[in-house]
All heavy atoms as TSV, in Angstrom:
chain	resi	resn	atom	element	x	y	z
A	1	MET	N	N	88.921	88.354	86.097
A	1	MET	CA	C	88.140	89.003	87.128
A	1	MET	C	C	88.457	90.500	87.123
A	1	MET	O	O	89.610	90.897	87.076
A	1	MET	CB	C	88.489	88.391	88.480
A	1	MET	CG	C	87.756	89.010	89.626
A	1	MET	SD	S	88.126	88.298	91.239
A	1	MET	CE	C	88.188	86.568	90.917
A	2	THR	N	N	87.422	91.308	87.171
A	2	THR	CA	C	87.580	92.765	87.169
A	2	THR	C	C	87.802	93.275	88.585
A	2	THR	O	O	87.126	92.846	89.525
A	2	THR	CB	C	86.326	93.432	86.575
A	2	THR	OG1	O	86.163	92.973	85.238
A	2	THR	CG2	C	86.443	94.939	86.579
A	3	ILE	N	N	88.733	94.198	88.730
A	3	ILE	CA	C	88.936	94.901	89.991
A	3	ILE	C	C	88.191	96.226	89.866
A	3	ILE	O	O	88.425	96.995	88.930
A	3	ILE	CB	C	90.423	95.150	90.276
A	3	ILE	CG1	C	91.166	93.815	90.397
A	3	ILE	CG2	C	90.589	96.000	91.535
A	3	ILE	CD1	C	92.668	93.955	90.495
A	4	THR	N	N	87.280	96.474	90.781
A	4	THR	CA	C	86.510	97.714	90.775
A	4	THR	C	C	87.137	98.692	91.751
A	4	THR	O	O	87.388	98.344	92.906
A	4	THR	CB	C	85.043	97.440	91.165
A	4	THR	OG1	O	84.478	96.544	90.196
A	4	THR	CG2	C	84.229	98.722	91.209
A	5	ILE	N	N	87.394	99.899	91.286
A	5	ILE	CA	C	87.893	100.970	92.152
A	5	ILE	C	C	86.798	102.016	92.245
A	5	ILE	O	O	86.290	102.498	91.234
A	5	ILE	CB	C	89.179	101.609	91.593
A	5	ILE	CG1	C	90.292	100.567	91.460
A	5	ILE	CG2	C	89.621	102.762	92.498
A	5	ILE	CD1	C	91.556	101.103	90.797
A	6	ILE	N	N	86.418	102.338	93.481
A	6	ILE	CA	C	85.452	103.403	93.720
A	6	ILE	C	C	86.168	104.529	94.457
A	6	ILE	O	O	87.039	104.282	95.289
A	6	ILE	CB	C	84.222	102.903	94.508
A	6	ILE	CG1	C	84.634	102.241	95.823
A	6	ILE	CG2	C	83.389	101.937	93.668
A	6	ILE	CD1	C	83.489	101.810	96.715
A	7	TYR	N	N	85.817	105.759	94.126
A	7	TYR	CA	C	86.468	106.882	94.786
A	7	TYR	C	C	85.469	108.014	95.010
A	7	TYR	O	O	84.444	108.109	94.341
A	7	TYR	CB	C	87.670	107.393	93.978
A	7	TYR	CG	C	87.291	108.081	92.700
A	7	TYR	CD1	C	87.051	109.449	92.670
A	7	TYR	CD2	C	87.136	107.376	91.513
A	7	TYR	CE1	C	86.676	110.086	91.500
A	7	TYR	CE2	C	86.769	108.002	90.340
A	7	TYR	CZ	C	86.540	109.355	90.349
A	7	TYR	OH	O	86.165	109.992	89.195
A	8	ALA	N	N	85.801	108.834	95.979
A	8	ALA	CA	C	85.039	110.055	96.246
A	8	ALA	C	C	86.049	111.102	96.699
A	8	ALA	O	O	86.951	110.804	97.473
A	8	ALA	CB	C	83.975	109.829	97.313
A	9	THR	N	N	85.878	112.322	96.211
A	9	THR	CA	C	86.879	113.353	96.472
A	9	THR	C	C	86.255	114.736	96.542
A	9	THR	O	O	85.240	114.995	95.897
A	9	THR	CB	C	87.969	113.288	95.382
A	9	THR	OG1	O	89.047	114.138	95.727
A	9	THR	CG2	C	87.421	113.627	94.020
A	10	GLU	N	N	86.834	115.600	97.325
A	10	GLU	CA	C	86.450	117.017	97.361
A	10	GLU	C	C	87.412	117.829	96.497
A	10	GLU	O	O	87.002	118.707	95.764
A	10	GLU	CB	C	86.480	117.572	98.789
A	10	GLU	CG	C	85.283	117.248	99.639
A	10	GLU	CD	C	84.001	117.942	99.208
A	10	GLU	OE1	O	84.031	119.091	98.723
A	10	GLU	OE2	O	82.939	117.320	99.353
A	11	THR	N	N	88.696	117.538	96.614
A	11	THR	CA	C	89.713	118.366	95.959
A	11	THR	C	C	90.355	117.708	94.749
A	11	THR	O	O	91.126	118.349	94.048
A	11	THR	CB	C	90.824	118.718	96.956
A	11	THR	OG1	O	91.474	117.510	97.366
A	11	THR	CG2	C	90.281	119.453	98.171
A	12	GLY	N	N	90.071	116.425	94.520
A	12	GLY	CA	C	90.666	115.725	93.390
A	12	GLY	C	C	91.786	114.784	93.772
A	12	GLY	O	O	92.237	113.986	92.955
A	13	ASN	N	N	92.263	114.848	95.013
A	13	ASN	CA	C	93.374	113.981	95.423
A	13	ASN	C	C	92.996	112.507	95.410
A	13	ASN	O	O	93.770	111.669	94.925
A	13	ASN	CB	C	93.895	114.372	96.810
A	13	ASN	CG	C	94.617	115.701	96.796
A	13	ASN	OD1	O	95.169	116.120	95.782
A	13	ASN	ND2	N	94.605	116.386	97.925
A	14	ALA	N	N	91.834	112.151	95.925
A	14	ALA	CA	C	91.413	110.749	95.936
A	14	ALA	C	C	91.199	110.237	94.515
A	14	ALA	O	O	91.521	109.087	94.199
A	14	ALA	CB	C	90.147	110.561	96.775
A	15	GLU	N	N	90.682	111.087	93.639
A	15	GLU	CA	C	90.503	110.695	92.238
A	15	GLU	C	C	91.862	110.418	91.593
A	15	GLU	O	O	92.032	109.442	90.857
A	15	GLU	CB	C	89.767	111.780	91.466
A	15	GLU	CG	C	89.549	111.436	90.010
A	15	GLU	CD	C	88.778	112.509	89.256
A	15	GLU	OE1	O	88.559	113.607	89.793
A	15	GLU	OE2	O	88.392	112.229	88.111
A	16	SER	N	N	92.828	111.268	91.868
A	16	SER	CA	C	94.171	111.080	91.327
A	16	SER	C	C	94.784	109.772	91.812
A	16	SER	O	O	95.389	109.032	91.032
A	16	SER	CB	C	95.054	112.266	91.726
A	16	SER	OG	O	96.358	112.101	91.240
A	17	LEU	N	N	94.616	109.466	93.094
A	17	LEU	CA	C	95.116	108.200	93.635
A	17	LEU	C	C	94.410	107.010	92.988
A	17	LEU	O	O	95.041	105.992	92.686
A	17	LEU	CB	C	94.929	108.155	95.153
A	17	LEU	CG	C	95.841	109.056	95.970
A	17	LEU	CD1	C	95.390	109.070	97.425
A	17	LEU	CD2	C	97.280	108.602	95.853
A	18	ALA	N	N	93.105	107.134	92.769
A	18	ALA	CA	C	92.339	106.057	92.151
A	18	ALA	C	C	92.812	105.815	90.720
A	18	ALA	O	O	92.965	104.671	90.284
A	18	ALA	CB	C	90.846	106.379	92.179
A	19	GLU	N	N	93.056	106.896	89.990
A	19	GLU	CA	C	93.535	106.764	88.615
A	19	GLU	C	C	94.933	106.157	88.577
A	19	GLU	O	O	95.252	105.355	87.694
A	19	GLU	CB	C	93.500	108.112	87.910
A	19	GLU	CG	C	92.088	108.589	87.636
A	19	GLU	CD	C	92.005	110.019	87.156
A	19	GLU	OE1	O	93.018	110.770	87.262
A	19	GLU	OE2	O	90.922	110.410	86.673
A	20	ASP	N	N	95.771	106.523	89.545
A	20	ASP	CA	C	97.106	105.943	89.638
A	20	ASP	C	C	97.016	104.443	89.912
A	20	ASP	O	O	97.713	103.645	89.281
A	20	ASP	CB	C	97.915	106.641	90.734
A	20	ASP	CG	C	99.342	106.132	90.809
A	20	ASP	OD1	O	100.011	106.072	89.755
A	20	ASP	OD2	O	99.783	105.786	91.918
A	21	ALA	N	N	96.141	104.064	90.848
A	21	ALA	CA	C	95.950	102.643	91.158
A	21	ALA	C	C	95.437	101.895	89.931
A	21	ALA	O	O	95.884	100.774	89.642
A	21	ALA	CB	C	94.981	102.481	92.333
A	22	GLN	N	N	94.516	102.521	89.194
A	22	GLN	CA	C	93.994	101.906	87.975
A	22	GLN	C	C	95.130	101.637	86.989
A	22	GLN	O	O	95.253	100.534	86.444
A	22	GLN	CB	C	92.947	102.810	87.332
A	22	GLN	CG	C	92.409	102.266	86.025
A	22	GLN	CD	C	91.469	103.236	85.326
A	22	GLN	OE1	O	91.515	104.447	85.565
A	22	GLN	NE2	N	90.614	102.717	84.473
A	23	GLY	N	N	95.956	102.619	86.762
A	23	GLY	CA	C	97.061	102.470	85.826
A	23	GLY	C	C	98.043	101.389	86.245
A	23	GLY	O	O	98.506	100.592	85.423
A	24	ARG	N	N	98.339	101.340	87.525
A	24	ARG	CA	C	99.279	100.323	88.023
A	24	ARG	C	C	98.693	98.921	87.888
A	24	ARG	O	O	99.383	97.989	87.484
A	24	ARG	CB	C	99.649	100.614	89.465
A	24	ARG	CG	C	100.539	101.825	89.618
A	24	ARG	CD	C	100.775	102.176	91.073
A	24	ARG	NE	N	101.559	103.374	91.184
A	24	ARG	CZ	C	102.814	103.400	91.613
A	24	ARG	NH1	N	103.409	102.279	91.962
A	24	ARG	NH2	N	103.464	104.536	91.696
A	25	LEU	N	N	97.424	98.777	88.239
A	25	LEU	CA	C	96.788	97.458	88.140
A	25	LEU	C	C	96.661	97.014	86.684
A	25	LEU	O	O	96.903	95.848	86.362
A	25	LEU	CB	C	95.423	97.476	88.824
A	25	LEU	CG	C	95.463	97.551	90.348
A	25	LEU	CD1	C	94.093	97.901	90.914
A	25	LEU	CD2	C	95.958	96.229	90.926
A	26	GLU	N	N	96.281	97.940	85.808
A	26	GLU	CA	C	96.202	97.591	84.394
A	26	GLU	C	C	97.581	97.235	83.842
A	26	GLU	O	O	97.710	96.335	83.002
A	26	GLU	CB	C	95.560	98.734	83.595
A	26	GLU	CG	C	94.080	98.864	83.869
A	26	GLU	CD	C	93.438	100.047	83.188
A	26	GLU	OE1	O	94.144	101.007	82.786
A	26	GLU	OE2	O	92.202	100.035	83.068
A	27	GLY	N	N	98.611	97.913	84.348
A	27	GLY	CA	C	99.974	97.605	83.951
A	27	GLY	C	C	100.398	96.201	84.350
A	27	GLY	O	O	101.286	95.611	83.736
A	28	LEU	N	N	99.753	95.671	85.369
A	28	LEU	CA	C	100.020	94.296	85.820
A	28	LEU	C	C	99.126	93.286	85.112
A	28	LEU	O	O	99.151	92.104	85.425
A	28	LEU	CB	C	99.825	94.199	87.337
A	28	LEU	CG	C	100.835	94.968	88.185
A	28	LEU	CD1	C	100.404	94.987	89.649
A	28	LEU	CD2	C	102.229	94.368	88.033
A	29	GLY	N	N	98.301	93.777	84.184
A	29	GLY	CA	C	97.465	92.883	83.397
A	29	GLY	C	C	96.045	92.691	83.893
A	29	GLY	O	O	95.304	91.867	83.363
A	30	HIS	N	N	95.629	93.461	84.898
A	30	HIS	CA	C	94.276	93.337	85.440
A	30	HIS	C	C	93.283	94.187	84.650
A	30	HIS	O	O	93.641	95.221	84.089
A	30	HIS	CB	C	94.234	93.771	86.910
A	30	HIS	CG	C	95.079	92.928	87.800
A	30	HIS	ND1	N	94.713	91.665	88.208
A	30	HIS	CD2	C	96.293	93.156	88.361
A	30	HIS	CE1	C	95.640	91.156	88.985
A	30	HIS	NE2	N	96.624	92.046	89.090
A	31	VAL	N	N	92.039	93.761	84.656
A	31	VAL	CA	C	90.950	94.565	84.107
A	31	VAL	C	C	90.412	95.402	85.266
A	31	VAL	O	O	90.119	94.866	86.344
A	31	VAL	CB	C	89.840	93.666	83.521
A	31	VAL	CG1	C	88.665	94.505	83.060
A	31	VAL	CG2	C	90.395	92.812	82.394
A	32	VAL	N	N	90.274	96.705	85.057
A	32	VAL	CA	C	89.880	97.606	86.138
A	32	VAL	C	C	88.689	98.458	85.706
A	32	VAL	O	O	88.661	98.984	84.594
A	32	VAL	CB	C	91.051	98.536	86.541
A	32	VAL	CG1	C	90.631	99.489	87.648
A	32	VAL	CG2	C	92.266	97.720	86.960
A	33	ALA	N	N	87.701	98.572	86.588
A	33	ALA	CA	C	86.566	99.473	86.398
A	33	ALA	C	C	86.681	100.577	87.449
A	33	ALA	O	O	86.820	100.290	88.634
A	33	ALA	CB	C	85.253	98.722	86.561
A	34	LEU	N	N	86.648	101.823	87.015
A	34	LEU	CA	C	86.807	102.974	87.895
A	34	LEU	C	C	85.487	103.729	87.980
A	34	LEU	O	O	84.891	104.062	86.944
A	34	LEU	CB	C	87.907	103.885	87.337
A	34	LEU	CG	C	88.291	105.113	88.149
A	34	LEU	CD1	C	88.928	104.710	89.475
A	34	LEU	CD2	C	89.256	105.979	87.349
A	35	HIS	N	N	85.015	104.013	89.212
A	35	HIS	CA	C	83.718	104.685	89.396
A	35	HIS	C	C	83.802	105.775	90.454
A	35	HIS	O	O	84.315	105.543	91.545
A	35	HIS	CB	C	82.644	103.688	89.848
A	35	HIS	CG	C	82.409	102.577	88.897
A	35	HIS	ND1	N	81.708	102.726	87.727
A	35	HIS	CD2	C	82.793	101.275	88.946
A	35	HIS	CE1	C	81.660	101.564	87.095
A	35	HIS	NE2	N	82.318	100.678	87.809
A	36	ASP	N	N	83.247	106.919	90.146
A	36	ASP	CA	C	83.059	107.996	91.112
A	36	ASP	C	C	81.816	107.648	91.931
A	36	ASP	O	O	80.756	107.353	91.360
A	36	ASP	CB	C	82.861	109.308	90.352
A	36	ASP	CG	C	82.704	110.522	91.245
A	36	ASP	OD1	O	82.241	110.394	92.394
A	36	ASP	OD2	O	83.040	111.615	90.765
A	37	LEU	N	N	81.915	107.683	93.247
A	37	LEU	CA	C	80.767	107.334	94.092
A	37	LEU	C	C	79.598	108.299	93.903
A	37	LEU	O	O	78.465	107.952	94.234
A	37	LEU	CB	C	81.172	107.288	95.569
A	37	LEU	CG	C	82.012	106.087	95.978
A	37	LEU	CD1	C	82.347	106.159	97.468
A	37	LEU	CD2	C	81.304	104.793	95.670
A	38	GLY	N	N	79.855	109.466	93.357
A	38	GLY	CA	C	78.771	110.398	93.074
A	38	GLY	C	C	77.925	109.978	91.883
A	38	GLY	O	O	76.840	110.502	91.672
A	39	ASP	N	N	78.422	109.014	91.107
A	39	ASP	CA	C	77.725	108.587	89.893
A	39	ASP	C	C	77.074	107.213	89.999
A	39	ASP	O	O	76.488	106.743	89.022
A	39	ASP	CB	C	78.717	108.549	88.713
A	39	ASP	CG	C	79.278	109.914	88.394
A	39	ASP	OD1	O	78.602	110.927	88.665
A	39	ASP	OD2	O	80.409	109.971	87.871
A	40	ILE	N	N	77.204	106.549	91.153
A	40	ILE	CA	C	76.644	105.202	91.292
A	40	ILE	C	C	75.831	105.090	92.577
A	40	ILE	O	O	75.896	105.966	93.444
A	40	ILE	CB	C	77.734	104.106	91.272
A	40	ILE	CG1	C	78.679	104.221	92.484
A	40	ILE	CG2	C	78.530	104.149	89.978
A	40	ILE	CD1	C	79.658	103.056	92.603
A	41	VAL	N	N	75.074	104.009	92.681
A	41	VAL	CA	C	74.353	103.673	93.911
A	41	VAL	C	C	74.876	102.335	94.398
A	41	VAL	O	O	75.523	101.593	93.650
A	41	VAL	CB	C	72.819	103.614	93.678
A	41	VAL	CG1	C	72.277	104.996	93.322
A	41	VAL	CG2	C	72.468	102.616	92.606
A	42	VAL	N	N	74.598	102.019	95.640
A	42	VAL	CA	C	75.128	100.800	96.249
A	42	VAL	C	C	74.799	99.560	95.424
A	42	VAL	O	O	75.651	98.684	95.230
A	42	VAL	CB	C	74.612	100.643	97.698
A	42	VAL	CG1	C	75.057	99.316	98.292
A	42	VAL	CG2	C	75.114	101.801	98.563
A	43	SER	N	N	73.605	99.481	94.870
A	43	SER	CA	C	73.212	98.292	94.108
A	43	SER	C	C	74.071	98.102	92.848
A	43	SER	O	O	74.148	96.991	92.328
A	43	SER	CB	C	71.728	98.348	93.742
A	43	SER	OG	O	71.458	99.464	92.920
A	44	ASP	N	N	74.730	99.153	92.382
A	44	ASP	CA	C	75.623	99.022	91.232
A	44	ASP	C	C	76.817	98.120	91.542
A	44	ASP	O	O	77.472	97.624	90.639
A	44	ASP	CB	C	76.152	100.386	90.775
A	44	ASP	CG	C	75.085	101.261	90.157
A	44	ASP	OD1	O	74.068	100.718	89.667
A	44	ASP	OD2	O	75.261	102.497	90.163
A	45	LEU	N	N	77.092	97.924	92.817
A	45	LEU	CA	C	78.238	97.111	93.219
A	45	LEU	C	C	77.866	95.642	93.438
A	45	LEU	O	O	78.722	94.835	93.792
A	45	LEU	CB	C	78.880	97.680	94.489
A	45	LEU	CG	C	79.436	99.101	94.340
A	45	LEU	CD1	C	79.970	99.594	95.676
A	45	LEU	CD2	C	80.503	99.162	93.268
A	46	GLU	N	N	76.606	95.311	93.203
A	46	GLU	CA	C	76.172	93.928	93.350
A	46	GLU	C	C	76.960	93.044	92.385
A	46	GLU	O	O	77.098	93.346	91.203
A	46	GLU	CB	C	74.683	93.805	93.049
A	46	GLU	CG	C	74.121	92.438	93.355
A	46	GLU	CD	C	72.622	92.396	93.177
A	46	GLU	OE1	O	71.949	93.349	93.632
A	46	GLU	OE2	O	72.141	91.431	92.580
A	47	GLY	N	N	77.509	91.982	92.906
A	47	GLY	CA	C	78.274	91.051	92.095
A	47	GLY	C	C	79.750	91.388	91.975
A	47	GLY	O	O	80.516	90.609	91.419
A	48	VAL	N	N	80.161	92.537	92.473
A	48	VAL	CA	C	81.574	92.909	92.439
A	48	VAL	C	C	82.332	92.008	93.403
A	48	VAL	O	O	81.944	91.856	94.554
A	48	VAL	CB	C	81.766	94.400	92.810
A	48	VAL	CG1	C	83.221	94.724	93.041
A	48	VAL	CG2	C	81.171	95.286	91.741
A	49	GLU	N	N	83.403	91.400	92.915
A	49	GLU	CA	C	84.168	90.477	93.756
A	49	GLU	C	C	85.341	91.155	94.453
A	49	GLU	O	O	85.667	90.832	95.587
A	49	GLU	CB	C	84.667	89.308	92.917
A	49	GLU	CG	C	83.515	88.425	92.433
A	49	GLU	CD	C	84.010	87.200	91.701
A	49	GLU	OE1	O	85.036	86.640	92.110
A	49	GLU	OE2	O	83.360	86.817	90.724
A	50	ILE	N	N	85.996	92.092	93.766
A	50	ILE	CA	C	87.124	92.807	94.357
A	50	ILE	C	C	86.855	94.298	94.203
A	50	ILE	O	O	86.649	94.794	93.091
A	50	ILE	CB	C	88.452	92.449	93.668
A	50	ILE	CG1	C	88.749	90.965	93.819
A	50	ILE	CG2	C	89.588	93.280	94.242
A	50	ILE	CD1	C	89.971	90.512	93.058
A	51	CYS	N	N	86.876	95.009	95.333
A	51	CYS	CA	C	86.581	96.441	95.306
A	51	CYS	C	C	87.599	97.180	96.169
A	51	CYS	O	O	87.823	96.828	97.329
A	51	CYS	CB	C	85.168	96.689	95.830
A	51	CYS	SG	S	84.669	98.418	95.715
A	52	LEU	N	N	88.208	98.197	95.594
A	52	LEU	CA	C	89.138	99.069	96.297
A	52	LEU	C	C	88.476	100.426	96.421
A	52	LEU	O	O	88.083	101.024	95.417
A	52	LEU	CB	C	90.449	99.183	95.511
A	52	LEU	CG	C	91.449	100.241	95.969
A	52	LEU	CD1	C	91.922	99.949	97.390
A	52	LEU	CD2	C	92.622	100.300	95.006
A	53	GLY	N	N	88.321	100.909	97.643
A	53	GLY	CA	C	87.716	102.215	97.876
A	53	GLY	C	C	88.757	103.238	98.275
A	53	GLY	O	O	89.558	102.990	99.175
A	54	ILE	N	N	88.747	104.374	97.599
A	54	ILE	CA	C	89.642	105.485	97.925
A	54	ILE	C	C	88.749	106.702	98.132
A	54	ILE	O	O	88.185	107.242	97.176
A	54	ILE	CB	C	90.667	105.731	96.803
A	54	ILE	CG1	C	91.491	104.457	96.567
A	54	ILE	CG2	C	91.554	106.917	97.148
A	54	ILE	CD1	C	92.437	104.525	95.401
A	55	VAL	N	N	88.590	107.093	99.381
A	55	VAL	CA	C	87.631	108.141	99.728
A	55	VAL	C	C	88.282	109.141	100.670
A	55	VAL	O	O	88.798	108.768	101.723
A	55	VAL	CB	C	86.375	107.529	100.401
A	55	VAL	CG1	C	85.382	108.623	100.759
A	55	VAL	CG2	C	85.742	106.481	99.496
A	56	SER	N	N	88.252	110.392	100.288
A	56	SER	CA	C	88.744	111.446	101.166
A	56	SER	C	C	87.656	111.781	102.189
A	56	SER	O	O	86.499	111.404	102.019
A	56	SER	CB	C	89.107	112.692	100.353
A	56	SER	OG	O	87.948	113.242	99.753
A	57	THR	N	N	88.041	112.459	103.234
A	57	THR	CA	C	87.068	112.958	104.214
A	57	THR	C	C	87.392	114.427	104.489
A	57	THR	O	O	88.466	114.919	104.164
A	57	THR	CB	C	87.116	112.179	105.542
A	57	THR	OG1	O	88.409	112.313	106.132
A	57	THR	CG2	C	86.805	110.707	105.320
A	58	TRP	N	N	86.463	115.100	105.106
A	58	TRP	CA	C	86.683	116.477	105.497
A	58	TRP	C	C	85.907	116.732	106.782
A	58	TRP	O	O	85.097	115.904	107.202
A	58	TRP	CB	C	86.286	117.438	104.373
A	58	TRP	CG	C	84.834	117.425	104.031
A	58	TRP	CD1	C	84.186	116.524	103.252
A	58	TRP	CD2	C	83.851	118.333	104.493
A	58	TRP	NE1	N	82.848	116.806	103.186
A	58	TRP	CE2	C	82.611	117.932	103.954
A	58	TRP	CE3	C	83.877	119.455	105.316
A	58	TRP	CZ2	C	81.442	118.613	104.204
A	58	TRP	CZ3	C	82.697	120.126	105.549
A	58	TRP	CH2	C	81.508	119.708	104.988
A	59	GLY	N	N	86.161	117.858	107.419
A	59	GLY	CA	C	85.474	118.161	108.682
A	59	GLY	C	C	85.806	117.119	109.724
A	59	GLY	O	O	86.960	116.876	110.029
A	60	GLU	N	N	84.785	116.472	110.223
A	60	GLU	CA	C	84.956	115.437	111.245
A	60	GLU	C	C	84.731	114.054	110.648
A	60	GLU	O	O	83.972	113.244	111.183
A	60	GLU	CB	C	84.016	115.707	112.415
A	60	GLU	CG	C	84.361	116.992	113.142
A	60	GLU	CD	C	83.490	117.229	114.360
A	60	GLU	OE1	O	82.968	116.261	114.941
A	60	GLU	OE2	O	83.347	118.404	114.716
A	61	GLY	N	N	85.370	113.795	109.505
A	61	GLY	CA	C	85.250	112.499	108.859
A	61	GLY	C	C	84.079	112.394	107.903
A	61	GLY	O	O	83.683	111.292	107.524
A	62	ASP	N	N	83.532	113.532	107.495
A	62	ASP	CA	C	82.407	113.538	106.565
A	62	ASP	C	C	82.863	113.140	105.165
A	62	ASP	O	O	83.970	113.493	104.742
A	62	ASP	CB	C	81.776	114.930	106.503
A	62	ASP	CG	C	81.199	115.351	107.844
A	62	ASP	OD1	O	80.556	114.511	108.490
A	62	ASP	OD2	O	81.408	116.516	108.234
A	63	PRO	N	N	82.007	112.427	104.430
A	63	PRO	CA	C	82.367	112.069	103.056
A	63	PRO	C	C	82.289	113.290	102.144
A	63	PRO	O	O	81.632	114.283	102.470
A	63	PRO	CB	C	81.310	111.036	102.670
A	63	PRO	CG	C	80.122	111.389	103.499
A	63	PRO	CD	C	80.684	111.906	104.796
A	64	PRO	N	N	82.938	113.229	100.993
A	64	PRO	CA	C	82.818	114.314	100.025
A	64	PRO	C	C	81.353	114.565	99.673
A	64	PRO	O	O	80.541	113.635	99.625
A	64	PRO	CB	C	83.592	113.794	98.814
A	64	PRO	CG	C	84.586	112.842	99.406
A	64	PRO	CD	C	83.857	112.185	100.538
A	65	THR	N	N	81.018	115.803	99.430
A	65	THR	CA	C	79.637	116.215	99.180
A	65	THR	C	C	78.948	115.390	98.100
A	65	THR	O	O	77.817	114.943	98.278
A	65	THR	CB	C	79.599	117.711	98.806
A	65	THR	OG1	O	80.245	118.458	99.842
A	65	THR	CG2	C	78.184	118.195	98.621
A	66	GLU	N	N	79.613	115.182	96.970
A	66	GLU	CA	C	78.988	114.455	95.862
A	66	GLU	C	C	78.712	112.990	96.187
A	66	GLU	O	O	77.892	112.354	95.531
A	66	GLU	CB	C	79.853	114.552	94.610
A	66	GLU	CG	C	79.876	115.950	94.019
A	66	GLU	CD	C	80.621	116.014	92.698
A	66	GLU	OE1	O	80.963	114.964	92.141
A	66	GLU	OE2	O	80.849	117.141	92.239
A	67	ALA	N	N	79.394	112.433	97.197
A	67	ALA	CA	C	79.223	111.028	97.547
A	67	ALA	C	C	78.230	110.819	98.693
A	67	ALA	O	O	77.928	109.682	99.047
A	67	ALA	CB	C	80.559	110.405	97.917
A	68	GLU	N	N	77.704	111.893	99.258
A	68	GLU	CA	C	76.787	111.761	100.392
A	68	GLU	C	C	75.586	110.857	100.089
A	68	GLU	O	O	75.222	110.028	100.923
A	68	GLU	CB	C	76.321	113.125	100.892
A	68	GLU	CG	C	77.400	113.845	101.662
A	68	GLU	CD	C	76.977	115.228	102.135
A	68	GLU	OE1	O	75.829	115.653	101.864
A	68	GLU	OE2	O	77.808	115.876	102.777
A	69	PRO	N	N	74.945	110.950	98.905
A	69	PRO	CA	C	73.826	110.036	98.626
A	69	PRO	C	C	74.237	108.572	98.695
A	69	PRO	O	O	73.474	107.733	99.167
A	69	PRO	CB	C	73.383	110.435	97.218
A	69	PRO	CG	C	73.793	111.850	97.073
A	69	PRO	CD	C	75.099	111.947	97.833
A	70	PHE	N	N	75.440	108.247	98.219
A	70	PHE	CA	C	75.910	106.859	98.267
A	70	PHE	C	C	76.026	106.404	99.727
A	70	PHE	O	O	75.607	105.305	100.074
A	70	PHE	CB	C	77.268	106.733	97.573
A	70	PHE	CG	C	77.816	105.329	97.562
A	70	PHE	CD1	C	77.484	104.461	96.536
A	70	PHE	CD2	C	78.634	104.863	98.584
A	70	PHE	CE1	C	77.972	103.165	96.522
A	70	PHE	CE2	C	79.134	103.581	98.577
A	70	PHE	CZ	C	78.803	102.724	97.537
A	71	PHE	N	N	76.588	107.247	100.583
A	71	PHE	CA	C	76.770	106.876	101.981
A	71	PHE	C	C	75.466	106.847	102.763
A	71	PHE	O	O	75.322	106.094	103.718
A	71	PHE	CB	C	77.786	107.815	102.652
A	71	PHE	CG	C	79.197	107.534	102.244
A	71	PHE	CD1	C	79.780	108.226	101.205
A	71	PHE	CD2	C	79.922	106.536	102.868
A	71	PHE	CE1	C	81.082	107.953	100.809
A	71	PHE	CE2	C	81.211	106.244	102.474
A	71	PHE	CZ	C	81.792	106.956	101.443
A	72	ASP	N	N	74.511	107.683	102.368
A	72	ASP	CA	C	73.212	107.679	103.040
A	72	ASP	C	C	72.484	106.378	102.762
A	72	ASP	O	O	71.827	105.810	103.559
A	72	ASP	CB	C	72.357	108.868	102.587
A	72	ASP	CG	C	72.874	110.180	103.151
A	72	ASP	OD1	O	73.628	110.164	104.135
A	72	ASP	OD2	O	72.519	111.230	102.569
């Protein structure tokens, strides 16, 4: 079973955490798919059984700019 990690970031911190999580999970023998929320749409997650989301916020809890279409 693949573990899907989705992330969104303004400064790169959430991406770094996502990559760290990917490395740790792969080190434990898991198959991991890593996706930037700016590059996918909600329907891309259809059929995903395990999903870990790492998303930074800014302002008053706003999502990163590149991920706004995904959240809309």
